[in-house]
N, C-alpha and C positions, 0 to 999 in steps of 0.2 A: 617632891618628884624632881629634885635638882638634877640637871645634866651637866657633864663635864666637857666643855667646849674642846678640850684637846682630844677627846675620845672621837673615834669615827661613829657618827650616828645614821640609824637606819630609820628612814621615814617612808611613809605611804600616804597617798592623798585620798581623801574620802569625799566622795560626792554622792549625797543621799537627798532624797524627797522629804525625809521626815527626821525628826531628832530622834525618834526611836531606832529608826534604821542606822543612823550615826552611831548610836551607842551599841548597837548589835555588831556593825562592821568594826568599831573600835575594839571589841573584845576579841574578834577574829584576828584582828592585826597584832593584838598583844600576844595571842596565843602563837602565832606565825613568826614572832620575833621582831616586831617593830619596836623600835626606842621611843618613837614619838609619831604624832599623825598630823597631817596638814587638814584642818576642818574647812572646806570650801563652803562657806555660808551662803555664797550666791547660788548654791545648788539646791538649797532648802526652800521649801514652801512654808514659810512661817508668817503668822498674823501679827505677832507682837514680838517685840525685843525680848520680853520673858523667855521666849522658847530659845533664844540664843543664850542667855544668860543660864539657863537650866543646862545646857550642853557643856558650857565653860565651867560651871561649878561642879558638875558631877562626871567630868570626864575622867577616864581611868588611865590615860596615858598623859605624859606631857605633849602640847599641842602648839601648832601653828595656826592662828586664825587669820583666814584670808577671805577676800572678797573681791572676786574679779569683775572688772567692767568690760563691757562691749565696746571695743574702741573704735568701731566701724562708725559710729555717730548716730543720729536721729534724735528726735524730741525727747525720747524717753532717758537719754544718757544722763541727764542733769538730776532725774529723780533717783537713778540708781546710784549716783555718785553720793547723794546725800544720805541714802540708806547704808552705803559702804561706809561712810565716815562715822555714821552712828554706831555701826556694829563695832568698828574698830576702836573707837573711843570707849565703849562699854568694855571690850576685852581688856583694854588697858586699865580701866578702874577695877576689874576683876582679877588683876595680876596675872593675865595670861602669860605663858612663858615665851611665846613670840607673837608678833603680828607682823603680817606681810602687806606691803602697800606698793602697787605698781608704780614704776617711775614716773608714768605719764601724769599722775595726779599727787605724787609725793610732795611737791613743794606747797601745793594747796593744802594737804592734809596738815604737814607740819606747821604751817601758819596758822592752823585752827587748833592747835593743842600744844602744850607745853610738855614735850616728850621727856624731859629732864625729870618731871615730877613723878615719873613711873620707873624707877630704877630696877624693879623687878621683872620688867618685861623687855625683850630685846627686840629691836626693830630691824626687819628685813625689807630692803628695797629691791624690787624684782623688775627684771625687762625681759620679754620675749621678742626676738628678732625673727621675722618670717622668712628673710633669705638667709643664705649661708655667708657669713662674715669672714674677711680675711684675718690675718694675724694683726694687722694694724687696726683693722676696724675693731677687733675685739678689745684690742688695748684701749682705744678711745671710749668704747662703751662703758668699760670697767671704770676708767678714770670718772666718767660722768656719774656712774652710780656712787663711786666713793665719795664725790663731792657733796652728796645729800647728808653726810654725816652718820649714815646707817651703821648699826653694829655689824650687821652682815649684808652682803649683797647676793643677789641671785640672778643668774643669766641662763637663759635657754635659747636654743635656735633649732631651726630644722636642718637635718644633714641630707645631702645627695650622694655623698661618697664618703667611705670610711676615712679618707684621708682629710676630711673636713675636720676631724676631731683632733688632730695633732695640734693646731693652734690653741685650742682649748686647754691642753695639758700644759702648754707653755704658760698660759695665763694663770693656771692654777698654782704653778710652782713659783710665780713672782708676784702675786698679788698681796698688798700691803694689809688687806682686811680679810676676814674669813669669807670664802666664796663658796656658794652653791652653784655647781656648774653641771648642765644637762644638755646634751646633744641629742635631739629627738629623733626617733625613727629606729628602724632595724639596724641600720649602719651607725648609729650613735650609742648601741649597746655598751660598747667599751668605756664610754664616758662615766658610766656608773661602775662598771667592774673594777676599772683601774683607778678610779679617782683618789683613794687613799694613798696610793703609791706616789701620785704626784702633787700631795700636799692637801687634798680635800679632805673635809672632815664630815661631809653630809652627803649620804647616798639614798637615792629614791629606789623603791622597790613596789611591786603589787601584791594584794592579796592574792593566793593561789587560784582561787575560784573566779577571780576578775582579771584576766591577763591583759596587758596593754602592749603593743608592738614597740619593742625598743627598750623595755624595762623589764629587768629579771624579778622573779617572785622574791618575797621576803625570805622565804624557806631556802632558795637556792643561794641568796646572798650570804645568808649565815652558814648554811651547812654544806654546800657545794664549793663556793667560791672563799668561804672563811674569810669575809671581807674585813673582819677587825683585826686580823692578823698581817695584813699587808703592811708594807712599810716601804721606804725609799730603796732598799736594798733587794726588793722581791724581783725575781726575773719573770719575764713575761714570755708564755708560750700560747700558741693558739692554732686553730684550724683555719687555713685559708681556703675558702670555697664559695659557691654560690648555686644553689641555696645552701645555708649553714644551719638553719633551724633544727633540723633532724639529727644533727650530731650527738652521740653520747660520750664524745671525748672528754668533756668537763667532767662527766660523773665518773670517768675511769682515772683520768690523770690527776685531778685535784686530790681525791683521797689518798692516791698513790704518792703525791709529793709530801702530804701531811704525814702519813705513816712513816715516810722514810726520812722524815726531819728535813726536808728540802725546801728552802724558801723560794717557792714558784707558785704561779698561777697559770691555768690553762683557760684560754676563753675563746669563743666563737669569733671569727673574723670574716664579715660579709664583705668580699672583695670583688669589684667588677675589673679592674685593670691591675693585674699582678706586677707589671713593671713598675707602674706609677706607685704601687703599694711600698714596694721596696725602695724605690727612690726617696718617698717620705718618711717611712719608718725605718731610719737608719741607726737609730740609737742602739748601743749595745743592751739597753734595758731590754729591749725585744731579742730574746736570745734564741728562739727556736720555733719551728712551725710544722704542723702537719699541713700537707697539701691535698685537697680533695677536688671533686668536679667542679669546674672544667679545666682546672690550671695545672694538672700534673705534667703536661708537655710544655706548657709555656714556662713553668718554673724552672726547667733546666736552663734556659738562656739568662735567668736571674742569678744563677749561681756562679761564684768565682772559681769553685773546683766541684767536681761531680764524681762519685764513687764509680769505679769501673762497670759494675753491675748496673747501676742506674744509667750510666752513659750508653751502654749496649741496648737497654730497654728503650731509652730516649724519654723516659718519665721518671719524675721524682715525686716522692710523697712525704719526705722527710727533709727539712732544712734546718741546720744549725749554724748559728753565728759564732765562729770560732773565736774564744776570748782573747787568745793571743794577739791576733791582727785584725779582727772584725770582719773577716772574710766569711761569705756564705757558702756552706759545704753541702751538697745534694746527696741524698741517699735514698733507695728503694727497698722498704721493707714489706711492701705489698706481695712481691713475687713469692718468696718463701712461705709467707703466711697463708696465702691462698692455696697454693699448690699442696702443702703439707696438710691443710684441712681436707682437701679432696682425697689425697693419698690415704689419710687415717680412716675416712669413711669407708673407702673400698676396702681396706684391710680388715676392718671391724666387721663388714658385712662376710668376708671371706672367712674370717675366724669363726663367726656364727654358724657358717655352714661347714665347720670342721677343717677349713684350711688353715693351718697355723701362720702362714704367710711371712715367714722369717727370711725369705730370699731377699738379698740386697738390691734386686732389680725393683724399680718402681712399678706399681700396679697399674701406673699410666703408659707404660711402655707398649708400643705397638697399638695403643687406642686411638679411635677416631675422636678427636677432641674438637668439638664444635664451639667456636668462640662468636658470641653476639656483641659486637661493639669493638672499636679499634682506638679508642681513646687511651688515656693514661693507664687505667686499671686494666684495660684490655691488652695492651702492650705488656704488661708485668705478667698477666696470665700466659700469654702466648709464648713469650720467651721461657718461662718457668716450664710450660708443658712440653716445649720443644727440647728443653735441658733433660727432661725424663723420658724422651724417646717417643713421645706421642705424634700423631699425625694431625696436624693442626689445620682446620678449615675455618676461614674467617668470614663473617656476614657483618655488614656495616651499611648504614643507610647512604653513606656516601662511599661509593664503590671505590674511588681513588685512594682513600684512606685505607680500606681493607687490603687493596692491591700492594701500597707500600709497606704495610705490616708483614703480609704474607711473604714478600721478597725479602724481609729483614730475617724471617725466621724458617725461611724454606718451606712455606707452608702453601696454601691454595686460597685464594679469594674468589667468593662466589656472589652472585646478585643477591641483595636482600630479600627480594620478592620470591625467591627460590627456598628460603629457609624452611618453610612448612613442608615442602615437598622432599627436602634432601633426606636421603636414608639409603646410604651404601651398605648398611647391616645393622644388626642389633648390637646390644652392648656399648653404645656410644656415650661419650660424655658431653653434656651441655652446660655451657657457662654464659650466664648473663653478665656482661660487663657494662651495660647501660644504665641509665635512671629508670628505665621504664618499669612501672609497678610501685616507684617511691611514693611515700606520702606527699602530697595529698591525693594522688592519682593511683591509689592501691588498687582500683579494679581494672587496671591495665595489665597486660602481659605481653612479653616479646614473641612467645611461640604459642601456638594454638594447641589445646589440650589433646585434640586428635593426633597430633604430631609426636607427642611426648612418649609413645609407647616403645619407640625404638631406644629410648636412653636407659642406661643401667644406672647413672647418677646425674643429677641435676643440681647446679651450683648457681646460687644468685648472689651477687656482690651486694645488691640492696639489703639493708639491714633495718629499715623503718619502712612498713613493719617487719617484724622478724619473719613472720610466716607469710610470705608474699603470695599473691594469686598464683604465679608461676611455681613456687613450691607445693603450695596445696594441691594443684591440679596434677603436678608430678607424683605426688605421694599417692594420690587417688588412682593412678594408673601402675603403682607399684615400684617406681624408681627410688633409689636412694636419694635423699635430698640433703643438701648441705646450706646452712643459712650464712648469709653474710656477716652475721655476728662471730662466727668462728674466724673468719678472716680479720674482722675488726679486733678482737681481742689479741689474736697473734701479733699483728703488725704493731698494734699499740706498746706491747711489751717492748718490742725491737725500738719503737720511738723513745719510749721512756728512758731506756739505757743510753741512747744518743744524746737526748736531753741533759740527762744529769751528768753524763761523762764520769761515772763512778763516784761522785761526790755526794750521792743521796743520803749517805749516812752521817754527813757532817752537820754540825748544828746549824740552824737557821740564823743563828747571830754570830756565825763565824767562830764559834768556839769549838775547837775539835773535841773538847770533852774527853780528853784521855786520862783526866784525873781519876785515881782509884777511890776518892772520896765521894760518897753519894751527896747530892745536894740536900738530901733528907737528913743528913747526919746532924745531930743536935737540935732539929726542928720539933716543936710541939705538934704532934700529929693526934688530931681530934677525930676520933672514929664514932660514928652513929651507927649502931647495929652490931649485934654479936652473932649472927648467924653464920652459915657456910661462907659467903663472900667476905662478911666482916672478919672472920677468922684468917681467911687468906690474906687480907689486907694488914691485919694487925701483925701477923709474923713477917710479912714482907717488910713492913715500915720498921719493925724491931731490927731484923736482918741489916737494915740500911743506917741503923744508929739513931733513929727517931726516938723521941720520948712519947710514948702511946698513952692516951687518955680515952677511955672507952664510956660511952653514954648508951644504955639500952633500956627499953621500958621495962624489961624484967631485969631487975637489978643483980639477981644472982647469976644469971648468965654473963654479964658485963663482969662481975667479980671472978668468975671462972676462967674468963678469956685473959683478964688482966694478970691473973696469977700466972698463967701460962707464958706469958709474953714478958713478964716483969714490968707491967704496965700498972696504971692505976684506973679503978672504976670510980665513977662519980654518978649521983643520982640524975636520973633524966631530966627532971624538972629544973635542974641547975644549968641545963646546956646554954641557953640563951644569955645568961650571965657570966659564963666561964671566959676568963680573959687575963691570963698570966702575962701576956705580952703581945707585941705586935708580930707580924710575919709568920703566923700559924698557917698549919694546913688542915683543911676541913674535908672529911670523907663522909659521903652519906652511902652507907651499904644496906639500907633498909628499902622497902617498896614504896615509901611515901614519896607522892608526886608521880607515881606510874599512872597511865591511862587505865581507866577512865577518870581517875581522880588526879589529874593534872594541875588542878588548881591549888594543890596542897604542897607544903614544904616542912621539912623537918627543923628548920632553923630560921628564926624571924630575921628580916632584912637588916634591921637595926643591929644585930649581932654580927654582921658579916664583915664590918670594916676592919677587923683585927686580923683577917685572914688573908695571907699572900696569894694562896691557891685554894680553890673549891673544886673537889671532884665528885661527881655523882654517878653511881653505878647504874642508876636508871638510865635506860636509852630509849624508851618510848613513852613520852615524846623524847626525842634527841635533845631539845633546848627546854629543859624542865625549868619549872619556876625557880627553883633554887639557883641554877645557873644563871637564869636571867637577871635574878636580883643580885647575885654576886658579882656579874659583869657591870651592873650598874654603879655599884660601889667601887669599882676598880680592881677586882680580883682577877687573876688569872683563872680561866674555867676549863675543865677538861670534862668531855662528855664520855658516858658510858659505852658509847659506840667505839671510842678507842680501845677500851678494855676488851669489848666484844672481839673486835679484829684481831687484837694481839693474842687473846686466849685462843681464838681459832687457829691461828698461825701454830701456836703452842701444841693444840690437839693434833694439827697435821704431823708435826714433827713426832709426837708419840705414836700417831697411827703408823707412821714409816719407820719408827725406831730411829729416828735422827740420823737418817743416812745422808751422806755427804752427796754433793753434786757429782754427777757422773754415774751415779747408782740409781737404775730405774728412772731416769729423767722423764721418758715419755710417759710412764704410768703416773708420775707426780704432776706432770702438766695435765693429764687426764683427769686427776683429781681436782685440780683447780678450775679445769672446764666444766666438770660436773657440778662444782659448787656455784659457779657463775650461771649455769642453766637453771638449777634449782632456785638461785635468787631471782632470776629474772622471770620464771614461770608462775611464781607465787604472788599474788597480788600483795604488795607490801614488802616483798624480800624479807630483809632480817626480822620482820615482825612475826614470821613463822615461830621462831625459837621463844620470842616473848609470849606469844598466844599459848604456845605449847606449855610454858612454865606455869603460867596462870591456870590453865584448865587441869593441868597435872596436880597442882597445889590444891584446886577445889576438888578433883576426883579422890586425892588422898584423904581429905578432910571429910569426905562423904557428903559435900555440898550438893543440894537439888537444884538443877538448872531452872526449875521454876519456882524458887523461893520467891515469896512475896506476890505470887499469882494466885487468884482464886478462879477456878473454872466454872462455867456455867454453859447451859445448852445454847448453842447458836441458832440463829434464824437463817434459814435456807429455803430452796425451792425444792418441793417434792413433786414431782411428776414422774549386767556384769558376767563373768565366766567362772565356772565352778564345775565340780562334780555333782550331778543331780541324777539319781536313777541311773548311775553308770555312765552319763553322757557328758563329755568333757570338751564339747565344741562350743561355738558362739550360740547364744539362745535364739538369735534370730533365725538360725538355721534349723530350729526344732520344727517337726512337722505339726502344722495346725490341726490337721485330722488325717487319719490313716487311709482314708479311700483313694485320695488323689496324691497324697504326699506333699501337698502344698505347704511350704515353709512359712513362718510367720513374717519375713521380710516380703515375700511376694505377696502374701495377704494385704499387708499394710499398704505396699505401693498400689495394688490394684484397687484399694479402696480410696486411696488418695486421687487416683486418676478419675474414678467415679464421681467423687466429690467435685473435682476440677470441671468435669464435663457438665454436671448439673449446674455448678456456679455460673459457668459461661452461657448455659440455657436460660438461666434465670435473668441474668443481667444482659441477655441477648448480644453478648460478644462485646459490650461496652466497658468491661472492667479493664485497668491499665494492664495488669498482668494476666495472661491466659494459663499461666502455670503455677501450681501450689509446690513450693520449694520443700524439699526434705533434708533435714540434717541429722546425720547420725554421729554420736559422740562414741569415739572408740578409746582403745589404750593400746599398749605395745602389745599386749596379749590377743586382742581382737582385731586390731587393724587390718594386718594382711588377710586375715581370714573373711573379713566383711568385704574388703575390695573384690577378693576373688570370687566370693558368692555372686556379688554384682555382676562381674564381668563374664561370668561362665553361664548366665541365665539370661537369654534373649535381651542381651545389652541392657542391663538394668531393669529386667522384668518389665520392659515396655515403656519406661520412664526416660525422658531425655536426660543424658549424662549431665548436663548443665544443671538439671534441677536437684542433683544429689550432690551434697557437700559431706565429706568426713572430716570432723574435727577431732583430732587425736588429743586426749587428756595426758598431760605430763604427770609424773608421780612426785611425791612429796618424800622429804627425807625421814627416815625412821629415827625413833628416839629410844634409848637404851635405859634411861632412869628418869627419876622425878625432876632432875636438874635439866632436863630435856638436851643431855649430851647426845650428839649425833652418833647413830649406831653403825659400826664399820661392818662392811660385809666380811662374814667369817672365811670366805674363800679368797678375798682379794683385800688386802689392807690399803689398797688405794682407791677403793670404792666405798661410798655410803650407801647402805641399805635403803631401798626406796619401796614404797607401796603406793596404790592408787589413793587418791585424795577423797574419792567418793563422787557420786553423780551430781552433786551440787556445783561441780566445776564447769557444768555446761553453760552456765550464766556468764562465767568470767570469758570462757571460750566464745561465745556469741559476742560478747562485747568487744573482745580483742580482733574478732575476725572482719568486722565491719559489715556483716551480713544484715544487721538489724537496720541499718540506714538505707541499705539497698532495698530491703524490703518495703520499708516506709515510703521510699520514693516511688516504688512500684504500685503504691496504693493498698498494700495488705493491711488488715486492721487487728488481727488476732494471731496469737502464736499458740499452739497446742504442744504440751509436753507430754510424752507417753514413756513410762517405765515398765520395763518387764514385758512379758509375753501375754498380752490379753487380747485374746480373739474375737472378744465382743466389742472392744473399744469404739469402732467406727459406727456401730448402730446407736451409740449414745451421742456420739458427737454433734449431730445436726442440734438436737433439741438443746443440748447444753450450750452450743452456741448462740441459739436463740435467747436462751436466760442471760448470757453475758452481754448480749446487745440490748435486750430490753431493760436489764437492770443497771447498764453500764459499769459492770464490775471490772475493777482493775485485775482481780483475781478471782477465777471460780474453781474450785476444786471439785472434781467428780467424786462421788460417794456412793456407798450403798449401805443398806441396813446391816448393823452388825449385832451379834449377840454380846451381853455382857461379858468381859474378860477374854473375848475371843482375840487371837493373836494377829490382830490387824490394827494400826493406829486409829485412833478416834480424833474427830475434828471437834475442836471445843473452843469456846470464847474465854480467853484469859483476861482477867481485870488485875492490874497491880495496884499495890497499895498507893502508888503515887498518881493513880488515875489513868495510866496507861491501858489501852485495850488492844487484843489483836484476836483474829480468828486463825488457829493454827492446828496442825497436825500435832497431836501428843502420842508417842509411842504407847503401845498397849501395856508395857511393862511400867511405864511411868504414870499412866492415867489413873488407875486404881488407887496407888499409894497417894497420889496427889488430891485426890476426892477424900481420901479418909484423912488426910492432914489438915483438910480445909473445912472440917465440920460435917463431913458426910460419912458417919462411922461404917455404912455398909459398901461404901466405895461405888464402883461401877456395877450397877444392878439394872436388869430389863425393867421397862416401864410397862404400861397397860398393852402396848402394841406387841409384847413379847420380844421386843428389842431394846439395846441400850439406847437412851436418848442422845448419845454420841455417835453420829454416823461414822461408817467405816471409810477411812481414806485408802484409795486405790492408785494413788500416785499418778494421776492424770490431772493436769493444770490446764486452763485456758487463761492467757493473759492479754491485756489489752496492750497492743504493740506500742503505742505513743507514750502511755504512762510508764511502761517498761523501760523503754530507752531513756526517758528522763530519770528514772530511779538508778539505772546502771551508770549513767554519766557520774552519779554521785558516788556510789560504791565500787565502781570498776568491775562489778560482777561478784565481788567478795560475798560469801554466805556465812552467817555464824557457825562455828565449827564446835565439835565435841571430841572427846578422847575417851576411849574405852580400854584401858590398860589391863592384862591379866596378871594379877599380882601373885607372887610366889606364896605368900603367907598373909596373915591377919595384919602384920606390922605395916604393910604396904610400903615397904621401902625398896623392894625390887621386883622386876617383872619376870615372869617365864620366858617371854620372847619380846622382842622389840615392838613398839607400838607406833602409832602416827597418828596426827589430827584427821578428822573427816568432816565432811559436810554433805548435806542431802538436797537435792533439787527441791522438794517440797518445802524446805525451811525459808524460801524466798520472802514470803510475807513478814517474817521477822524483822526484815530491813525496812519495812514500810512505815510511814508515820500513821497516827491514830485515824487521820482523816481519809485514808485510802479506803476504797470500796472493796472490801474482800468478803467473798460469799462462798456458796457452795451448793451443788445440785445433787439431790439423791434419786437414784433410780434403783429399779428392783434388780437384785443380783443377776437374775436370768437374762436380763436385758443388756446390762453393762459390764460384767465381770465375770472372766473365767480364765484365770491365771494359771499357766503351765510352770510347773517347778521342777 
């Protein structure tokens, strides 16, 4: 486990009660990208030194062994000191990689041990300062630490302002021994993110599930900030704001820098005083800044020059330090970004209504433009709206600010308290340019829902959460909604161009790379895998002049590919011993190391030393075991994500026939906007393509999703839109019965109100919440119809509007072949085909909406999920709730007796060969084959009752709210998916039409551990189930 001290090392601190927890946390840290861990032995509850010995001997990562003392004093301190010394001495005897001693006791410890007798261990002497030290104080402390003779010194202190970090960078750059430095707290975050640039070699991060304020996660250090690629020449960019933790800027700018080959990093900068910030951070290393709340207006005063548009607006959102003279130049990219987002949404609605909207006149011309907020973002929106001919009305809590802005744009300022009553006419535009509704206060809104009916479009500059309460309620009353994400993406593109100043394509090392000779020319190119990806890589390497050597488990395939590229095929078993020389290139084009088998690697670590660069086409996980081990031995590593992004850009060029800029630019921008939305709406983003490839591969191979499971009879309690019968409306509008014409939605709401009344009567009005909330998941096809049905019928059929929430499901990309290539709309080459993902999305929508926490805080305990149109549902609910409460089921599925082989899913207990069990719905077309394949030759047959022993699932679930919230915190609402492609022929190589991944609401139990209490309640069909199709 040797570590190279010249490398940047990523460390995380482990504080656990038991040795077993330490091992578990260490495995997580390793998976998330840690190079080493700090083992806080003082956090352990251990009875004997042998427990510590076990931990040090069996650790799976290099480690720092530390034991912190309580320096506040007390009679117990001497005993802890003795234990501390005993632990550290034993760590030395066991050749621990590092031991850490606190400066206060370092002299005593070093007097008690001959440290030179342990050359395999490095000594770290550390010091934490409770106050913020000056530059001189820091230099003095560092000198005292160095005087101990430590191999490495460590210094941490608490920060009050972000400007406190600058002296630390100075000390890092000039320290004579390796220094680990950390400025604690949110305002000290950049001490870790920028540490390698200023000479530091040691960076601390946290495990993703255990965040600590002021420390980045291990994953973001490696994959967002690419910390190991930073060097002294890296240019620093960042967002100046307060708060700043919500920003998605690092997620956008850093991958853009990486893809463009620009040596830059983008970091969050939590700034209180912007003038003081620029006074202290005057180095040319800090090359550019985004400016957010509340500094956009104050930033104007900090600039040496201001672009005319930004000057007229009086607000700056982008500052660039001009390299020629170091002057700060201010710009505003908010204005065009926000206004074009609003215009595009208006044009899209008009186009959908048959209006082509090709007029050069802005759709904002003549509109009443109601602006809430007169700060920096508000000023940009006001000037933009005015330039488009809108009539601008401004509301701000401080009336004087609204008045001043109104004067600047020839608009009108009105008192903030009049906002909800302002209604000069319909078809208005509402824009929120305040922080109201931003996380963590996402339950707030600047405008009451009752006031939103007069607005044609509502735009919210807040983008965390993406779907704010304002936007949800605006959508519910029928307005067009535009998220702040649209503005964020557009303004960021403008910022990126200003930041890079056309240099984005130059090499990060200052090499313009204009040579016509590829750096692969003459290189030994070792390719593992001869499938589709392998063939592409082999031909590409050959075209660059590389010498191609191919290893594949099936030697014949390697031989055939080698013949095609004039390369050489070698036996797979010789791979680890192949070494004709140093400086080789290794490429893994197999699926070895892909989740869920991320502990595997195609090449042993011992064989990696001869490679200059290692590339892994696997990108889930992004940091595969192969790449981690290659990095540990000093190779350049390239993740499959890089290949994915570049091939996606190549696909886009093919989709658009490689048209040059200036041709269909708006449509092209729309394509990337669509890709961004698809990526953000799917839990895991790019994982969609990976999941699709795996599931399509399984489908082609005919793999049974229940392989390894044996079904048995479970124990329980016995006590969308389409053309159906010529009907093509929403199913909730279907009549429940023909005498009164009562539709299903009305019946459901009246039943909920009856339950609500009964509940309050039983609890004598003592329940926290007097209302039972109703959530309806809609889609693009059903949303407007559902909203209209509610609004046109006795104002939500007698239910309070605040009780009803519509959560609109986003669609997912369609797939055109087994390689999961995204399918293009045949009528628009700039659009990806999309289809609904399935009703399983209800879980991720509930998670992202924040409603579950609201319900929990209101005292609610159970959540009922209902699918389809079942008129008898609410007759069965009270008894089923009683079962859930009595049995304390985490999941209770409502079921009815079913005949064997009846076309309704069956509830079964499945037991895997590895011991896992789950009670789950098995679709009727899977249940009978599964039974036959696992030792029951007759399959699904009726028992003595005349029914199948596997009760029928009717897709009605009752979930225990607190355990449901706990599970969604782990999964983010993601549900196991399936794919059902319609193949053209038996070869299964092409589809009749595009397909997509799907998920089902009732598959939620598949995400649960075996310890979860999952049951079902069977009721007679006449009482519980009467589905209308």
